[in-house]
Structures are given as structure tokens and as C-alpha cells.
PQR file of N, CA, C, O and H, with PARSE charges and radii, in Angstrom:
ATOM      1  N   UNK A   1      10.174  -7.036  -9.242 -0.4000 1.5000
ATOM      2  CA  UNK A   1      10.645  -5.682  -9.415 -0.0000 2.0000
ATOM      3  C   UNK A   1       9.674  -4.687  -8.762  0.5500 1.7000
ATOM      4  O   UNK A   1      10.107  -3.722  -8.133 -0.5500 1.4000
ATOM      5  N   UNK A   2       8.378  -4.920  -8.909 -0.4000 1.5000
ATOM      6  CA  UNK A   2       7.381  -4.021  -8.332 -0.0000 2.0000
ATOM      7  C   UNK A   2       7.495  -3.978  -6.807  0.5500 1.7000
ATOM      8  O   UNK A   2       7.467  -2.903  -6.208 -0.5500 1.4000
ATOM      9  H   UNK A   2       8.026  -5.704  -9.421  0.4000 1.0000
ATOM     10  N   UNK A   3       7.623  -5.138  -6.189 -0.4000 1.5000
ATOM     11  CA  UNK A   3       7.704  -5.175  -4.733 -0.0000 2.0000
ATOM     12  C   UNK A   3       9.040  -4.622  -4.237  0.5500 1.7000
ATOM     13  O   UNK A   3       9.107  -4.046  -3.151 -0.5500 1.4000
ATOM     14  H   UNK A   3       7.646  -6.011  -6.675  0.4000 1.0000
ATOM     15  N   UNK A   4      10.094  -4.792  -5.020 -0.4000 1.5000
ATOM     16  CA  UNK A   4      11.382  -4.210  -4.659 -0.0000 2.0000
ATOM     17  C   UNK A   4      11.278  -2.686  -4.620  0.5500 1.7000
ATOM     18  O   UNK A   4      11.772  -2.062  -3.681 -0.5500 1.4000
ATOM     19  H   UNK A   4      10.040  -5.259  -5.903  0.4000 1.0000
ATOM     20  N   UNK A   5      10.650  -2.085  -5.615 -0.4000 1.5000
ATOM     21  CA  UNK A   5      10.458  -0.627  -5.640 -0.0000 2.0000
ATOM     22  C   UNK A   5       9.542  -0.183  -4.496  0.5500 1.7000
ATOM     23  O   UNK A   5       9.771   0.861  -3.885 -0.5500 1.4000
ATOM     24  H   UNK A   5      10.249  -2.593  -6.378  0.4000 1.0000
ATOM     25  N   UNK A   6       8.510  -0.973  -4.210 -0.4000 1.5000
ATOM     26  CA  UNK A   6       7.612  -0.656  -3.096 -0.0000 2.0000
ATOM     27  C   UNK A   6       8.394  -0.642  -1.784  0.5500 1.7000
ATOM     28  O   UNK A   6       8.206   0.245  -0.951 -0.5500 1.4000
ATOM     29  H   UNK A   6       8.325  -1.821  -4.706  0.4000 1.0000
ATOM     30  N   UNK A   7       9.271  -1.630  -1.608 -0.4000 1.5000
ATOM     31  CA  UNK A   7      10.102  -1.676  -0.405 -0.0000 2.0000
ATOM     32  C   UNK A   7      10.968  -0.423  -0.291  0.5500 1.7000
ATOM     33  O   UNK A   7      11.075   0.162   0.788 -0.5500 1.4000
ATOM     34  H   UNK A   7       9.424  -2.351  -2.285  0.4000 1.0000
ATOM     35  N   UNK A   8      11.582  -0.011  -1.391 -0.4000 1.5000
ATOM     36  CA  UNK A   8      12.487   1.141  -1.385 -0.0000 2.0000
ATOM     37  C   UNK A   8      11.724   2.445  -1.160  0.5500 1.7000
ATOM     38  O   UNK A   8      12.157   3.291  -0.377 -0.5500 1.4000
ATOM     39  H   UNK A   8      11.495  -0.486  -2.266  0.4000 1.0000
ATOM     40  N   UNK A   9      10.597   2.609  -1.841 -0.4000 1.5000
ATOM     41  CA  UNK A   9       9.891   3.892  -1.834 -0.0000 2.0000
ATOM     42  C   UNK A   9       8.934   4.082  -0.663  0.5500 1.7000
ATOM     43  O   UNK A   9       8.732   5.209  -0.210 -0.5500 1.4000
ATOM     44  H   UNK A   9      10.246   1.923  -2.478  0.4000 1.0000
ATOM     45  N   UNK A  10       8.348   3.010  -0.171 -0.4000 1.5000
ATOM     46  CA  UNK A  10       7.275   3.197   0.809 -0.0000 2.0000
ATOM     47  C   UNK A  10       7.404   2.369   2.087  0.5500 1.7000
ATOM     48  O   UNK A  10       6.734   2.668   3.075 -0.5500 1.4000
ATOM     49  H   UNK A  10       8.512   2.094  -0.539  0.4000 1.0000
ATOM     50  N   UNK A  11       8.233   1.356   2.091 -0.4000 1.5000
ATOM     51  CA  UNK A  11       8.262   0.472   3.257 -0.0000 2.0000
ATOM     52  C   UNK A  11       9.498   0.619   4.132  0.5500 1.7000
ATOM     53  O   UNK A  11       9.635  -0.101   5.121 -0.5500 1.4000
ATOM     54  H   UNK A  11       8.777   1.113   1.288  0.4000 1.0000
ATOM     55  N   UNK A  12      10.400   1.533   3.793 -0.4000 1.5000
ATOM     56  CA  UNK A  12      11.588   1.711   4.623 -0.0000 2.0000
ATOM     57  C   UNK A  12      11.197   2.176   6.018  0.5500 1.7000
ATOM     58  O   UNK A  12      10.371   3.073   6.184 -0.5500 1.4000
ATOM     59  H   UNK A  12      10.288   2.118   2.990  0.4000 1.0000
ATOM     60  N   UNK A  13      11.803   1.549   7.007 -0.4000 1.5000
ATOM     61  CA  UNK A  13      11.519   1.910   8.387 -0.0000 2.0000
ATOM     62  C   UNK A  13      10.263   1.274   8.950  0.5500 1.7000
ATOM     63  O   UNK A  13       9.843   1.616  10.056 -0.5500 1.4000
ATOM     64  H   UNK A  13      12.474   0.820   6.872  0.4000 1.0000
ATOM     65  N   UNK A  14       9.652   0.354   8.211 -0.4000 1.5000
ATOM     66  CA  UNK A  14       8.442  -0.322   8.683 -0.0000 2.0000
ATOM     67  C   UNK A  14       8.747  -1.789   8.961  0.5500 1.7000
ATOM     68  O   UNK A  14       9.846  -2.267   8.680 -0.5500 1.4000
ATOM     69  H   UNK A  14       9.993   0.076   7.313  0.4000 1.0000
ATOM     70  N   UNK A  15       7.785  -2.485   9.502 -0.4000 1.5000
ATOM     71  CA  UNK A  15       7.972  -3.901   9.796 -0.0000 2.0000
ATOM     72  C   UNK A  15       8.080  -4.748   8.532  0.5500 1.7000
ATOM     73  O   UNK A  15       8.518  -5.897   8.601 -0.5500 1.4000
ATOM     74  H   UNK A  15       6.892  -2.097   9.730  0.4000 1.0000
ATOM     75  N   UNK A  16       7.692  -4.206   7.386 -0.4000 1.5000
ATOM     76  CA  UNK A  16       7.778  -4.946   6.127 -0.0000 2.0000
ATOM     77  C   UNK A  16       8.949  -4.489   5.254  0.5500 1.7000
ATOM     78  O   UNK A  16       8.990  -4.811   4.067 -0.5500 1.4000
ATOM     79  H   UNK A  16       7.337  -3.273   7.331  0.4000 1.0000
ATOM     80  N   UNK A  17       9.883  -3.758   5.815 -0.4000 1.5000
ATOM     81  CA  UNK A  17      11.015  -3.225   5.043 -0.0000 2.0000
ATOM     82  C   UNK A  17      11.860  -4.339   4.429  0.5500 1.7000
ATOM     83  O   UNK A  17      12.395  -4.171   3.333 -0.5500 1.4000
ATOM     84  H   UNK A  17       9.849  -3.497   6.779  0.4000 1.0000
ATOM     85  N   UNK A  18      11.986  -5.449   5.104 -0.4000 1.5000
ATOM     86  CA  UNK A  18      12.807  -6.558   4.610 -0.0000 2.0000
ATOM     87  C   UNK A  18      11.970  -7.780   4.255  0.5500 1.7000
ATOM     88  O   UNK A  18      12.503  -8.883   4.128 -0.5500 1.4000
ATOM     89  H   UNK A  18      11.552  -5.586   5.994  0.4000 1.0000
ATOM     90  N   UNK A  19      10.680  -7.595   4.096 -0.4000 1.5000
ATOM     91  CA  UNK A  19       9.771  -8.714   3.826 -0.0000 2.0000
ATOM     92  C   UNK A  19       9.918  -9.203   2.393  0.5500 1.7000
ATOM     93  O   UNK A  19      10.334  -8.462   1.502 -0.5500 1.4000
ATOM     94  H   UNK A  19      10.247  -6.699   4.199  0.4000 1.0000
ATOM     95  N   UNK A  20       9.568 -10.459   2.195 -0.4000 1.5000
ATOM     96  CA  UNK A  20       9.582 -11.020   0.842 -0.0000 2.0000
ATOM     97  C   UNK A  20       8.376 -10.499   0.073  0.5500 1.7000
ATOM     98  O   UNK A  20       7.437  -9.957   0.657 -0.5500 1.4000
ATOM     99  H   UNK A  20       9.230 -11.061   2.919  0.4000 1.0000
ATOM    100  N   UNK A  21       8.416 -10.670  -1.240 -0.4000 1.5000
ATOM    101  CA  UNK A  21       7.301 -10.229  -2.083 -0.0000 2.0000
ATOM    102  C   UNK A  21       6.014 -10.928  -1.661  0.5500 1.7000
ATOM    103  O   UNK A  21       4.955 -10.300  -1.636 -0.5500 1.4000
ATOM    104  H   UNK A  21       9.179 -11.110  -1.714  0.4000 1.0000
ATOM    105  N   UNK A  22       6.086 -12.198  -1.335 -0.4000 1.5000
ATOM    106  CA  UNK A  22       4.906 -12.944  -0.904 -0.0000 2.0000
ATOM    107  C   UNK A  22       4.306 -12.411   0.381  0.5500 1.7000
ATOM    108  O   UNK A  22       3.085 -12.343   0.522 -0.5500 1.4000
ATOM    109  H   UNK A  22       6.946 -12.708  -1.356  0.4000 1.0000
ATOM    110  N   UNK A  23       5.159 -12.032   1.315 -0.4000 1.5000
ATOM    111  CA  UNK A  23       4.677 -11.482   2.586 -0.0000 2.0000
ATOM    112  C   UNK A  23       4.015 -10.126   2.375  0.5500 1.7000
ATOM    113  O   UNK A  23       2.962  -9.852   2.950 -0.5500 1.4000
ATOM    114  H   UNK A  23       6.151 -12.087   1.200  0.4000 1.0000
ATOM    115  N   UNK A  24       4.625  -9.279   1.556 -0.4000 1.5000
ATOM    116  CA  UNK A  24       4.033  -7.969   1.273 -0.0000 2.0000
ATOM    117  C   UNK A  24       2.678  -8.151   0.600  0.5500 1.7000
ATOM    118  O   UNK A  24       1.708  -7.484   0.959 -0.5500 1.4000
ATOM    119  H   UNK A  24       5.481  -9.502   1.089  0.4000 1.0000
ATOM    120  N   UNK A  25       2.613  -9.042  -0.362 -0.4000 1.5000
ATOM    121  CA  UNK A  25       1.347  -9.293  -1.073 -0.0000 2.0000
ATOM    122  C   UNK A  25       0.279  -9.790  -0.106  0.5500 1.7000
ATOM    123  O   UNK A  25      -0.862  -9.328  -0.138 -0.5500 1.4000
ATOM    124  H   UNK A  25       3.401  -9.584  -0.654  0.4000 1.0000
ATOM    125  N   UNK A  26       0.651 -10.723   0.742 -0.4000 1.5000
ATOM    126  CA  UNK A  26      -0.315 -11.304   1.673 -0.0000 2.0000
ATOM    127  C   UNK A  26      -0.776 -10.315   2.741  0.5500 1.7000
ATOM    128  O   UNK A  26      -1.957 -10.301   3.091 -0.5500 1.4000
ATOM    129  H   UNK A  26       1.578 -11.098   0.767  0.4000 1.0000
ATOM    130  N   UNK A  27       0.121  -9.497   3.261 -0.4000 1.5000
ATOM    131  CA  UNK A  27      -0.227  -8.628   4.385 -0.0000 2.0000
ATOM    132  C   UNK A  27      -0.789  -7.284   3.980  0.5500 1.7000
ATOM    133  O   UNK A  27      -1.569  -6.698   4.731 -0.5500 1.4000
ATOM    134  H   UNK A  27       1.080  -9.510   2.978  0.4000 1.0000
ATOM    135  N   UNK A  28      -0.409  -6.761   2.783 -0.4000 1.5000
ATOM    136  CA  UNK A  28      -0.876  -5.434   2.372 -0.0000 2.0000
ATOM    137  C   UNK A  28      -1.855  -5.450   1.211  0.5500 1.7000
ATOM    138  O   UNK A  28      -2.707  -4.567   1.114 -0.5500 1.4000
ATOM    139  H   UNK A  28       0.224  -7.236   2.172  0.4000 1.0000
ATOM    140  N   UNK A  29      -1.751  -6.429   0.334 -0.4000 1.5000
ATOM    141  CA  UNK A  29      -2.573  -6.395  -0.869 -0.0000 2.0000
ATOM    142  C   UNK A  29      -3.731  -7.395  -0.872  0.5500 1.7000
ATOM    143  O   UNK A  29      -4.766  -7.125  -1.481 -0.5500 1.4000
ATOM    144  H   UNK A  29      -1.059  -7.146   0.413  0.4000 1.0000
ATOM    145  N   UNK A  30      -3.581  -8.526  -0.214 -0.4000 1.5000
ATOM    146  CA  UNK A  30      -4.651  -9.511  -0.173 -0.0000 2.0000
ATOM    147  C   UNK A  30      -5.515  -9.275   1.064  0.5500 1.7000
ATOM    148  O   UNK A  30      -5.489 -10.051   2.019 -0.5500 1.4000
ATOM    149  H   UNK A  30      -2.740  -8.745   0.281  0.4000 1.0000
ATOM    150  N   UNK A  31      -6.270  -8.200   1.022 -0.4000 1.5000
ATOM    151  CA  UNK A  31      -7.113  -7.857   2.156 -0.0000 2.0000
ATOM    152  C   UNK A  31      -8.534  -7.638   1.663  0.5500 1.7000
ATOM    153  O   UNK A  31      -8.756  -7.271   0.509 -0.5500 1.4000
ATOM    154  H   UNK A  31      -6.291  -7.570   0.246  0.4000 1.0000
ATOM    155  N   UNK A  32      -9.468  -7.862   2.533 -0.4000 1.5000
ATOM    156  CA  UNK A  32     -10.857  -7.609   2.183 -0.0000 2.0000
ATOM    157  C   UNK A  32     -11.161  -6.119   2.270  0.5500 1.7000
ATOM    158  O   UNK A  32     -10.883  -5.475   3.282 -0.5500 1.4000
ATOM    159  H   UNK A  32      -9.287  -8.160   3.470  0.4000 1.0000
ATOM    160  N   UNK A  33     -11.723  -5.589   1.219 -0.4000 1.5000
ATOM    161  CA  UNK A  33     -12.059  -4.164   1.205 -0.0000 2.0000
ATOM    162  C   UNK A  33     -13.259  -3.933   0.303  0.5500 1.7000
ATOM    163  O   UNK A  33     -13.519  -4.704  -0.621 -0.5500 1.4000
ATOM    164  H   UNK A  33     -11.949  -6.111   0.396  0.4000 1.0000
ATOM    165  N   UNK A  34     -13.969  -2.884   0.579 -0.4000 1.5000
ATOM    166  CA  UNK A  34     -15.082  -2.464  -0.258 -0.0000 2.0000
ATOM    167  C   UNK A  34     -14.571  -1.337  -1.140  0.5500 1.7000
ATOM    168  O   UNK A  34     -14.109  -0.311  -0.640 -0.5500 1.4000
ATOM    169  H   UNK A  34     -13.758  -2.258   1.330  0.4000 1.0000
ATOM    170  N   UNK A  35     -14.653  -1.526  -2.453 -0.4000 1.5000
ATOM    171  CA  UNK A  35     -14.186  -0.511  -3.397 -0.0000 2.0000
ATOM    172  C   UNK A  35     -15.410   0.132  -4.033  0.5500 1.7000
ATOM    173  O   UNK A  35     -16.242  -0.547  -4.634 -0.5500 1.4000
ATOM    174  H   UNK A  35     -15.028  -2.359  -2.859  0.4000 1.0000
ATOM    175  N   UNK A  36     -15.507   1.445  -3.893 -0.4000 1.5000
ATOM    176  CA  UNK A  36     -16.622   2.196  -4.478 -0.0000 2.0000
ATOM    177  C   UNK A  36     -16.045   3.210  -5.458  0.5500 1.7000
ATOM    178  O   UNK A  36     -15.105   3.937  -5.136 -0.5500 1.4000
ATOM    179  H   UNK A  36     -14.831   1.997  -3.405  0.4000 1.0000
ATOM    180  N   UNK A  37     -16.620   3.248  -6.658 -0.4000 1.5000
ATOM    181  CA  UNK A  37     -16.134   4.153  -7.696 -0.0000 2.0000
ATOM    182  C   UNK A  37     -17.219   5.173  -7.989  0.5500 1.7000
ATOM    183  O   UNK A  37     -18.362   4.821  -8.285 -0.5500 1.4000
ATOM    184  H   UNK A  37     -17.384   2.657  -6.920  0.4000 1.0000
ATOM    185  N   UNK A  38     -16.842   6.446  -7.902 -0.4000 1.5000
ATOM    186  CA  UNK A  38     -17.767   7.516  -8.289 -0.0000 2.0000
ATOM    187  C   UNK A  38     -17.204   8.154  -9.558  0.5500 1.7000
ATOM    188  O   UNK A  38     -16.225   7.666 -10.122 -0.5500 1.4000
ATOM    189  H   UNK A  38     -15.914   6.732  -7.662  0.4000 1.0000
ATOM    190  N   UNK A  39     -17.805   9.209  -9.987 -0.4000 1.5000
ATOM    191  CA  UNK A  39     -17.374   9.862 -11.215 -0.0000 2.0000
ATOM    192  C   UNK A  39     -15.924  10.329 -11.131  0.5500 1.7000
ATOM    193  O   UNK A  39     -15.180  10.206 -12.104 -0.5500 1.4000
ATOM    194  H   UNK A  39     -18.601   9.606  -9.528  0.4000 1.0000
ATOM    195  N   UNK A  40     -15.515  10.862  -9.989 -0.4000 1.5000
ATOM    196  CA  UNK A  40     -14.183  11.451  -9.871 -0.0000 2.0000
ATOM    197  C   UNK A  40     -13.237  10.730  -8.929  0.5500 1.7000
ATOM    198  O   UNK A  40     -12.036  11.001  -8.945 -0.5500 1.4000
ATOM    199  H   UNK A  40     -16.119  10.962  -9.198  0.4000 1.0000
ATOM    200  N   UNK A  41     -13.739   9.826  -8.115 -0.4000 1.5000
ATOM    201  CA  UNK A  41     -12.890   9.221  -7.089 -0.0000 2.0000
ATOM    202  C   UNK A  41     -13.126   7.734  -6.966  0.5500 1.7000
ATOM    203  O   UNK A  41     -14.164   7.199  -7.353 -0.5500 1.4000
ATOM    204  H   UNK A  41     -14.714   9.605  -8.102  0.4000 1.0000
ATOM    205  N   UNK A  42     -12.117   7.093  -6.410 -0.4000 1.5000
ATOM    206  CA  UNK A  42     -12.222   5.684  -6.047 -0.0000 2.0000
ATOM    207  C   UNK A  42     -12.031   5.621  -4.535  0.5500 1.7000
ATOM    208  O   UNK A  42     -11.021   6.092  -4.011 -0.5500 1.4000
ATOM    209  H   UNK A  42     -11.273   7.528  -6.095  0.4000 1.0000
ATOM    210  N   UNK A  43     -12.984   5.050  -3.851 -0.4000 1.5000
ATOM    211  CA  UNK A  43     -12.920   4.918  -2.392 -0.0000 2.0000
ATOM    212  C   UNK A  43     -12.631   3.463  -2.045  0.5500 1.7000
ATOM    213  O   UNK A  43     -13.268   2.554  -2.578 -0.5500 1.4000
ATOM    214  H   UNK A  43     -13.804   4.667  -4.276  0.4000 1.0000
ATOM    215  N   UNK A  44     -11.678   3.247  -1.160 -0.4000 1.5000
ATOM    216  CA  UNK A  44     -11.355   1.912  -0.666 -0.0000 2.0000
ATOM    217  C   UNK A  44     -11.633   1.911   0.824  0.5500 1.7000
ATOM    218  O   UNK A  44     -11.003   2.646   1.583 -0.5500 1.4000
ATOM    219  H   UNK A  44     -11.160   3.985  -0.727  0.4000 1.0000
ATOM    220  N   UNK A  45     -12.564   1.097   1.232 -0.4000 1.5000
ATOM    221  CA  UNK A  45     -12.932   1.016   2.651 -0.0000 2.0000
ATOM    222  C   UNK A  45     -12.441  -0.305   3.220  0.5500 1.7000
ATOM    223  O   UNK A  45     -12.899  -1.379   2.831 -0.5500 1.4000
ATOM    224  H   UNK A  45     -13.076   0.499   0.616  0.4000 1.0000
ATOM    225  N   UNK A  46     -11.504  -0.201   4.143 -0.4000 1.5000
ATOM    226  CA  UNK A  46     -10.943  -1.381   4.780 -0.0000 2.0000
ATOM    227  C   UNK A  46     -11.812  -1.797   5.952  0.5500 1.7000
ATOM    228  O   UNK A  46     -12.524  -0.978   6.533 -0.5500 1.4000
ATOM    229  H   UNK A  46     -11.132   0.671   4.458  0.4000 1.0000
ATOM    230  N   UNK A  47     -11.750  -3.062   6.292 -0.4000 1.5000
ATOM    231  CA  UNK A  47     -12.461  -3.547   7.468 -0.0000 2.0000
ATOM    232  C   UNK A  47     -11.861  -2.898   8.714  0.5500 1.7000
ATOM    233  O   UNK A  47     -10.648  -2.700   8.785 -0.5500 1.4000
ATOM    234  H   UNK A  47     -11.172  -3.728   5.820  0.4000 1.0000
ATOM    235  N   UNK A  48     -12.683  -2.575   9.675 -0.4000 1.5000
ATOM    236  CA  UNK A  48     -12.184  -1.923  10.894 -0.0000 2.0000
ATOM    237  C   UNK A  48     -11.262  -2.851  11.694  0.5500 1.7000
ATOM    238  O   UNK A  48     -10.486  -2.377  12.524 -0.5500 1.4000
ATOM    239  H   UNK A  48     -13.668  -2.737   9.618  0.4000 1.0000
ATOM    240  N   UNK A  49     -11.338  -4.152  11.456 -0.4000 1.5000
ATOM    241  CA  UNK A  49     -10.498  -5.108  12.172 -0.0000 2.0000
ATOM    242  C   UNK A  49      -9.163  -5.355  11.472  0.5500 1.7000
ATOM    243  O   UNK A  49      -8.371  -6.168  11.950 -0.5500 1.4000
ATOM    244  H   UNK A  49     -11.968  -4.536  10.782  0.4000 1.0000
ATOM    245  N   UNK A  50      -8.889  -4.683  10.359 -0.4000 1.5000
ATOM    246  CA  UNK A  50      -7.628  -4.874   9.633 -0.0000 2.0000
ATOM    247  C   UNK A  50      -6.466  -4.431  10.514  0.5500 1.7000
ATOM    248  O   UNK A  50      -6.382  -3.253  10.859 -0.5500 1.4000
ATOM    249  H   UNK A  50      -9.532  -4.022   9.970  0.4000 1.0000
ATOM    250  N   UNK A  51      -5.567  -5.344  10.891 -0.4000 1.5000
ATOM    251  CA  UNK A  51      -4.523  -5.001  11.863 -0.0000 2.0000
ATOM    252  C   UNK A  51      -3.433  -4.071  11.336  0.5500 1.7000
ATOM    253  O   UNK A  51      -2.725  -3.461  12.137 -0.5500 1.4000
ATOM    254  H   UNK A  51      -5.636  -6.302  10.611  0.4000 1.0000
ATOM    255  N   UNK A  52      -3.276  -3.942  10.032 -0.4000 1.5000
ATOM    256  CA  UNK A  52      -2.205  -3.118   9.482 -0.0000 2.0000
ATOM    257  C   UNK A  52      -2.729  -1.815   8.878  0.5500 1.7000
ATOM    258  O   UNK A  52      -2.159  -1.305   7.913 -0.5500 1.4000
ATOM    259  H   UNK A  52      -3.852  -4.437   9.382  0.4000 1.0000
ATOM    260  N   UNK A  53      -3.800  -1.282   9.435 -0.4000 1.5000
ATOM    261  CA  UNK A  53      -4.394  -0.051   8.901 -0.0000 2.0000
ATOM    262  C   UNK A  53      -3.415   1.113   8.881  0.5500 1.7000
ATOM    263  O   UNK A  53      -3.340   1.844   7.893 -0.5500 1.4000
ATOM    264  H   UNK A  53      -4.263  -1.696  10.219  0.4000 1.0000
ATOM    265  N   UNK A  54      -2.675   1.290   9.951 -0.4000 1.5000
ATOM    266  CA  UNK A  54      -1.738   2.417  10.028 -0.0000 2.0000
ATOM    267  C   UNK A  54      -0.622   2.259   9.003  0.5500 1.7000
ATOM    268  O   UNK A  54      -0.235   3.229   8.351 -0.5500 1.4000
ATOM    269  H   UNK A  54      -2.737   0.696  10.754  0.4000 1.0000
ATOM    270  N   UNK A  55      -0.110   1.053   8.859 -0.4000 1.5000
ATOM    271  CA  UNK A  55       0.940   0.808   7.873 -0.0000 2.0000
ATOM    272  C   UNK A  55       0.406   1.016   6.457  0.5500 1.7000
ATOM    273  O   UNK A  55       1.084   1.612   5.620 -0.5500 1.4000
ATOM    274  H   UNK A  55      -0.424   0.265   9.388  0.4000 1.0000
ATOM    275  N   UNK A  56      -0.807   0.529   6.184 -0.4000 1.5000
ATOM    276  CA  UNK A  56      -1.424   0.716   4.871 -0.0000 2.0000
ATOM    277  C   UNK A  56      -1.565   2.206   4.562  0.5500 1.7000
ATOM    278  O   UNK A  56      -1.263   2.637   3.449 -0.5500 1.4000
ATOM    279  H   UNK A  56      -1.359   0.045   6.864  0.4000 1.0000
ATOM    280  N   UNK A  57      -2.017   2.989   5.529 -0.4000 1.5000
ATOM    281  CA  UNK A  57      -2.168   4.433   5.332 -0.0000 2.0000
ATOM    282  C   UNK A  57      -0.815   5.104   5.118  0.5500 1.7000
ATOM    283  O   UNK A  57      -0.701   6.015   4.298 -0.5500 1.4000
ATOM    284  H   UNK A  57      -2.261   2.639   6.433  0.4000 1.0000
ATOM    285  N   UNK A  58       0.208   4.666   5.842 -0.4000 1.5000
ATOM    286  CA  UNK A  58       1.547   5.222   5.689 -0.0000 2.0000
ATOM    287  C   UNK A  58       2.090   4.939   4.284  0.5500 1.7000
ATOM    288  O   UNK A  58       2.671   5.821   3.652 -0.5500 1.4000
ATOM    289  H   UNK A  58       0.115   3.926   6.508  0.4000 1.0000
ATOM    290  N   UNK A  59       1.901   3.723   3.804 -0.4000 1.5000
ATOM    291  CA  UNK A  59       2.348   3.367   2.455 -0.0000 2.0000
ATOM    292  C   UNK A  59       1.579   4.177   1.421  0.5500 1.7000
ATOM    293  O   UNK A  59       2.161   4.654   0.447 -0.5500 1.4000
ATOM    294  H   UNK A  59       1.428   3.007   4.318  0.4000 1.0000
ATOM    295  N   UNK A  60       0.283   4.334   1.628 -0.4000 1.5000
ATOM    296  CA  UNK A  60      -0.530   5.126   0.697 -0.0000 2.0000
ATOM    297  C   UNK A  60      -0.025   6.563   0.622  0.5500 1.7000
ATOM    298  O   UNK A  60       0.117   7.116  -0.468 -0.5500 1.4000
ATOM    299  H   UNK A  60      -0.190   3.946   2.419  0.4000 1.0000
ATOM    300  N   UNK A  61       0.246   7.169   1.774 -0.4000 1.5000
ATOM    301  CA  UNK A  61       0.750   8.549   1.785 -0.0000 2.0000
ATOM    302  C   UNK A  61       2.096   8.653   1.062  0.5500 1.7000
ATOM    303  O   UNK A  61       2.330   9.604   0.317 -0.5500 1.4000
ATOM    304  H   UNK A  61       0.130   6.720   2.660  0.4000 1.0000
ATOM    305  N   UNK A  62       2.968   7.684   1.280 -0.4000 1.5000
ATOM    306  CA  UNK A  62       4.283   7.705   0.643 -0.0000 2.0000
ATOM    307  C   UNK A  62       4.158   7.575  -0.869  0.5500 1.7000
ATOM    308  O   UNK A  62       4.859   8.265  -1.609 -0.5500 1.4000
ATOM    309  H   UNK A  62       2.778   6.912   1.886  0.4000 1.0000
ATOM    310  N   UNK A  63       3.279   6.707  -1.331 -0.4000 1.5000
ATOM    311  CA  UNK A  63       3.091   6.528  -2.770 -0.0000 2.0000
ATOM    312  C   UNK A  63       2.344   7.688  -3.406  0.5500 1.7000
ATOM    313  O   UNK A  63       2.619   8.052  -4.549 -0.5500 1.4000
ATOM    314  H   UNK A  63       2.709   6.147  -0.730  0.4000 1.0000
ATOM    315  N   UNK A  64       1.408   8.266  -2.680 -0.4000 1.5000
ATOM    316  CA  UNK A  64       0.635   9.392  -3.232 -0.0000 2.0000
ATOM    317  C   UNK A  64       1.510  10.619  -3.419  0.5500 1.7000
ATOM    318  O   UNK A  64       1.209  11.460  -4.266 -0.5500 1.4000
ATOM    319  H   UNK A  64       1.185   7.970  -1.752  0.4000 1.0000
ATOM    320  N   UNK A  65       2.580  10.744  -2.655 -0.4000 1.5000
ATOM    321  CA  UNK A  65       3.450  11.897  -2.756 -0.0000 2.0000
ATOM    322  C   UNK A  65       4.499  11.792  -3.860  0.5500 1.7000
ATOM    323  O   UNK A  65       5.244  12.743  -4.096 -0.5500 1.4000
ATOM    324  H   UNK A  65       2.824  10.062  -1.967  0.4000 1.0000
ATOM    325  N   UNK A  66       4.564  10.649  -4.534 -0.4000 1.5000
ATOM    326  CA  UNK A  66       5.565  10.476  -5.587 -0.0000 2.0000
ATOM    327  C   UNK A  66       5.136  11.153  -6.876  0.5500 1.7000
ATOM    328  O   UNK A  66       3.947  11.285  -7.169 -0.5500 1.4000
ATOM    329  H   UNK A  66       3.959   9.876  -4.342  0.4000 1.0000
ATOM    330  N   UNK A  67       6.112  11.569  -7.621 -0.4000 1.5000
ATOM    331  CA  UNK A  67       5.882  12.172  -8.940 -0.0000 2.0000
ATOM    332  C   UNK A  67       6.465  11.221  -9.986  0.5500 1.7000
ATOM    333  O   UNK A  67       7.490  10.586  -9.737 -0.5500 1.4000
ATOM    334  H   UNK A  67       7.077  11.462  -7.383  0.4000 1.0000
ATOM    335  N   UNK A  68       5.819  11.116 -11.160 -0.4000 1.5000
ATOM    336  CA  UNK A  68       6.371  10.248 -12.217 -0.0000 2.0000
ATOM    337  C   UNK A  68       7.757  10.741 -12.649  0.5500 1.7000
ATOM    338  O   UNK A  68       8.024  11.942 -12.692 -0.5500 1.4000
ATOM    339  H   UNK A  68       4.987  11.631 -11.362  0.4000 1.0000
ATOM    340  N   UNK A  69       8.611   9.795 -12.961 -0.4000 1.5000
ATOM    341  CA  UNK A  69       9.945  10.147 -13.410 -0.0000 2.0000
ATOM    342  C   UNK A  69       9.881  10.656 -14.854  0.5500 1.7000
ATOM    343  O   UNK A  69       9.067  10.186 -15.649 -0.5500 1.4000
ATOM    344  H   UNK A  69       8.394   8.820 -12.926  0.4000 1.0000
ATOM    345  N   UNK A  70      10.730  11.601 -15.176 -0.4000 1.5000
ATOM    346  CA  UNK A  70      10.803  12.096 -16.543 -0.0000 2.0000
ATOM    347  C   UNK A  70      11.437  11.037 -17.429  0.5500 1.7000
ATOM    348  O   UNK A  70      12.378  10.351 -17.029 -0.5500 1.4000
ATOM    349  H   UNK A  70      11.391  11.982 -14.529  0.4000 1.0000
ATOM    350  N   UNK A  71      10.905  10.915 -18.640 -0.4000 1.5000
ATOM    351  CA  UNK A  71      11.488   9.982 -19.599 -0.0000 2.0000
ATOM    352  C   UNK A  71      10.709   8.762 -19.632  0.5500 1.7000
ATOM    353  O   UNK A  71      11.036   7.841 -20.381 -0.5500 1.4000
ATOM    354  H   UNK A  71      10.140  11.472 -18.965  0.4000 1.0000
TER
END
């Protein structure tokens, strides 16, 4: 269900729009990154060699712009 919503909300028009949950997990979520937590922010630093950086940023922007549903 989570990956289905991700496909609908953030992956439309991308190369992963019709991908399986396993493919989305492997290509977008199972990546090496350095996570740094400060008092107010969480920083995620991706490797410069990550081939899907632009897609990851596009998905992040799409998800960051969402508002919680009422109810």
C-alpha cells in the first residue's frame, strides 16, 4: 500500500511509475547515505555517484509539498 501511494503521489511520469514495490525499494530506498541529525534538521547526504539523484530529489520535492489529509 505504501509503495502504491508513492507511485501515485510522487512517481508519475518517471521511469519508476510502473515499477514493482521491490524495484522502488531497491532503486530509491536501499542506497548508501550519510544521515546527520542536528537539533532542528535531519540531513541526508547521498553518494555523488548515485545514478538516480535527480529522481530522488524530484520524489522528495513531491512528497515535501503534500499536506496531511483531514480526518
